[in-house]
C-alpha positions in Angstrom: -55.4 27.4 55.2 -51.7 26.1 55.5 -51.9 22.9 57.8 -49.2 22.6 60.4 -46.2 20.2 59.7 -47.2 16.4 60.1 -51.0 17.0 59.3 -52.2 15.4 56.2 -55.8 16.7 56.1 -58.6 18.0 58.2 -61.3 15.3 59.2 -63.8 17.3 61.0 -63.9 21.1 61.2 -64.6 23.3 64.3 -68.1 23.8 62.9 -68.8 20.0 62.3 -67.5 19.4 65.9 -69.7 22.2 67.5 -72.8 20.9 65.8 -72.0 17.4 66.8 -71.5 18.5 70.4 -74.8 20.3 70.5 -76.5 17.2 69.2 -74.9 15.0 71.7 -75.7 17.5 74.6 -79.3 17.8 73.5 -79.8 13.9 73.5 -78.0 13.5 76.9 -80.1 16.3 78.5 -83.2 14.9 77.1 -82.3 11.5 78.4 -81.4 12.7 81.8 -84.1 15.4 82.3 -84.7 16.2 86.0 -81.7 14.0 87.1 -78.1 15.0 87.9 -75.4 13.2 86.0 -71.6 12.7 86.6 -69.5 13.1 83.7 -66.4 11.1 84.0 -63.7 12.5 81.6 -60.8 10.3 80.4 -57.5 12.1 80.4 -55.8 13.6 78.7 -57.5 13.3 75.4 -61.2 13.9 76.5 -60.5 17.2 78.3 -61.4 19.6 75.4 -64.5 17.6 74.3 -65.7 17.3 77.9 -65.5 21.1 78.5 -67.5 21.9 75.4 -70.0 19.1 76.0 -70.5 20.1 79.6 -71.2 23.8 78.6 -73.9 22.5 76.3 -75.7 20.4 78.8 -79.0 21.7 80.2 -79.1 19.4 83.3 -77.6 19.5 86.4 -74.0 17.7 86.2 -70.7 17.5 87.9 -67.5 16.5 86.5 -64.6 14.3 87.6 -61.6 12.8 85.8 -59.6 9.6 85.7 -56.4 8.9 83.6 -55.6 5.7 82.0 -52.7 4.5 79.7 -52.6 1.7 77.1 -50.3 3.4 74.4 -47.4 5.0 76.4 -45.2 6.9 73.8 -45.8 4.4 70.9 -48.2 4.3 68.0 -49.5 0.8 69.0 -51.7 0.0 72.1 -50.4 -2.9 74.4 -54.0 -4.0 75.1 -53.1 -3.5 78.7 -55.0 -0.7 80.5 -53.7 0.7 83.6 -55.1 3.5 85.8 -52.7 6.4 86.3 -55.3 8.6 88.4 -58.7 7.3 89.7 -61.9 9.2 90.4 -62.3 11.4 93.4 -66.0 10.9 93.5 -67.8 7.9 95.0 -70.3 6.9 91.9 -72.8 4.5 93.9 -76.3 5.3 92.8 -75.2 8.0 90.6 -75.9 8.3 86.8 -72.5 8.2 85.1 -71.3 9.1 81.8 -67.9 8.2 80.7 -66.7 10.9 78.1 -64.0 9.4 75.9 -62.4 11.1 73.0 -61.8 8.0 70.8 -62.6 4.4 70.9 -60.6 2.3 68.5 -59.8 -1.3 69.8 -62.3 -0.9 72.7 -59.9 -2.0 75.2 -59.9 1.2 77.3 -63.6 1.8 77.2 -64.4 -1.9 78.1 -62.1 -1.9 81.0 -63.6 1.5 82.3 -67.3 0.1 81.9 -66.2 -2.9 84.0 -64.4 -0.9 86.6 -67.0 1.6 87.0 -69.8 -0.8 86.7 -68.4 -2.7 89.7 -68.9 0.6 91.8 -72.7 0.3 91.5 -73.7 3.4 89.7 -77.4 4.0 89.0 -76.6 4.0 85.4 -73.4 3.9 83.2 -73.2 5.0 79.7 -70.6 6.2 77.4 -70.3 9.2 75.4 -67.5 9.2 72.7 -66.5 11.8 70.0 -64.8 9.4 67.7 -65.1 5.8 67.0 -62.9 3.6 64.7 -65.1 0.4 64.1 -62.4 -1.1 61.8 -59.8 -1.2 64.6 -62.5 -2.8 67.2 -61.0 -6.0 69.0 -63.6 -5.7 72.0 -67.3 -5.2 71.4 -68.1 -2.4 73.9 -71.4 -0.2 73.9 -71.2 3.5 72.9 -74.5 5.2 73.9 -73.7 8.7 72.6 -71.4 8.8 69.5 -70.2 11.8 67.6 -68.3 10.5 64.5 -67.3 7.2 63.1 -64.1 7.7 61.3 -61.9 5.4 59.1 -58.6 3.8 60.4 -56.4 6.8 60.5 -54.1 8.3 63.3 -56.1 11.5 64.2 -55.1 14.6 66.2 -56.4 17.8 67.5 -59.4 18.9 69.7 -57.5 16.9 72.7 -56.3 14.0 70.6 -52.7 13.7 70.5 -49.5 11.9 69.2 -46.7 11.8 71.7 -48.4 14.7 73.4 -48.4 16.9 70.4 -51.2 18.6 68.3 -53.8 18.4 71.2 -54.6 22.1 70.8 -55.7 22.1 67.2 -59.1 23.3 67.0 -60.2 20.6 64.5 -59.6 16.9 64.0 -57.0 16.0 61.5 -55.3 13.0 59.9 -51.5 12.8 60.9 -49.0 11.8 58.2 -48.2 8.1 58.6 -44.4 9.1 58.3 -44.7 10.9 61.9 -46.0 7.9 63.7 -44.2 5.2 61.6 -41.0 6.5 63.1 -41.7 5.1 66.4 -42.6 1.8 65.5 
């Protein structure tokens, strides 16, 4: 298979992603058997992951979204997280699962856990497709984890670089020369 321009290698195939999502959905469904959960997708990156995860769940669930920014159009995080779009759902006394595409520094997930925790949900957990432990600056709990990955810029399956590559059906490593140009 010829890879698109800018892509160095495939890190996780479609099949690996599918199996991982089935595992995560089975674990969440078992943990919340007999209860309804609210899945909070973090836009834009988590939309594909959230869609596939929600279709695999066997428990009642609803979906809402919020949007945050800590990167803008650059390859480095500012460390400052800002809400672009908040939830439309009141979460008090609900079982809430934040669904995030990737955690690297931990700033965004930590911020969301504090923000949503202050709204008094019955429970608050995080389901994350990818984690980069080598980049972590803030220790933040991840309850359901798909993959731990090395410190590479990854794209595909909802993840982007400057709004490009989101629709690749796999997770791929971006060539450094692509993102180093913006620094």
